[in-house]
N, C-alpha and C positions, 0 to 999 in steps of 0.2 A: 518237177512239173512236166517234164517231157513224157513220162510214162502216162500221164493223164491225156496228153495230146495223142499219143499212140493209141490209146483205148478209144478215143473219140473218132479218130480218122483212120483211113486205110493205111496199113503199114508200108505199102509199096510206094504210094504216090502222095505221101503226106505233105511234102513241100510244094507239090503241084496244085494242091487244093487251095483255092483262094480264101476259103474260110479259115484255114490254118493261120494265115498272116494276120487276119483280124483277131483271132483268138489270142495269138501271141502278143500282139500289140496291147490288147485290153488287159491281159494278164500282167504284163510288165508295168503297164500304167497303174493298175490297181495296187500292185505291190509297192511301187514307188510312192504313190499317194498315201496309202493307209499305214504303211510300215515305216516310211522314212520322213516324208514331208510334214504331215500333220503332227506327229509327236515332236519333231524338231521345232517347229514353229510354236507349238504350245509350251515347250520347255523354255524357249528363249523369251517368250512373252511373260511367263511366270517369273523368270529371273529379273526381267526389266521392272516388273511391278514390285517385286521384293526389294530391289535396289532403291527404287523411288520411295517406297515406304520407309526404308531404313534412313535415307538421307533426310527425309521430311521429319521423322521422329527425332533424329539427332539435332536438326536445326531447332526444333521446338524446345528440346531439352536445354540446349545452350542458351537460347533466348530466355527461358524461364529461370535459369540459374544466374543469369548475368545481373539483374537488378529488379526492383519492383516495376520499373517502367518496361523492362524486357518481358516480364510475365504478362503485363497488360497488352503489349504488342503481340505476343504469341496468341493470346486469347482472341484478340481482334482479327488476327490472320486466320485462325481456325474458323471463326464465324464467317469471314468473307469467303473462304473456300467452301464452306457448307452451303452458303447462299448460291455460289457459282454452280455447285454440283446439282442443287435442286433446280436451278434455272435451266441447266442443260437437259435435265431429265424431262422437264415440262416441254421444252422445245423439241426434244426427240419424240415425245408423244404427239405433239402437233404435226410434226413431219410424218410420222408413221400413220396418223389418222388421215392426212391428206393423200398419202400414197395408197392406202387401202381403199379410200373412197374413189380415187381415180381408177384403180384396178377393177373395182366393182362396176363402175360405169362402163369402162372399156369392155369388160367381160360380158356385160348385159347387151351392149350394142353388137358385139361380135356374134354372140349366140343368137340374137334376134335376126341378124342377117344370115346366119348359117342355117338355122331351122326356123323359118318364118311362121309356120302354122302351129307350133307347139310352144307352150310356156317355159321352154328350157332356159330362156334368158333370165328367169327369176333366180338362177344360181348366182348371178352377179350381185344379188342382195346380200349374200353371206359376207364377202370382204367389204362391201359397201357399208353395211351396218356395223361391222367391226371398226371401220374407220370413223363412222359417226360417233360411236361410243368413245373411242380414244379422243376425238376432238371435244366432245362434251365434257369429259373428265378434265382434259388439259385446260380448257377455257373456263369452266364454271366450278368444278368440284375440287380441283387440286388446291392444296394450301398455297396461298399467295407467297411469292418470294419477296422478302422485304428489301 
């Protein structure tokens, strides 16, 4: 990477140039973020999900093999987890809708104050209407959680 810095800056006073420090900081930060941190976090998260799925499947297998009552309990547990996941998804859509609606209103107010004589504030309708669509789906169209 140093040869790139030498090509961009003067060879004699490279370290005296204030832009070199910023360039070096951003280069090291980008490498650390995209080459080290994000892949490591993704790998660890996938391992955690794999482990959870394995333990869950193993628990259900043992419950189902134990007796007739165990199989019924495993099915009831699966149904309860499915209901819980659907409930979380609907609640997430409600929260996302409210956040998008608030961002749209805030953006419209900000742009109206920034450029008062132009209809630039209508850009706030984009996230606002996305929020309204999410709320309408979550409140009226989504399948009801039993």
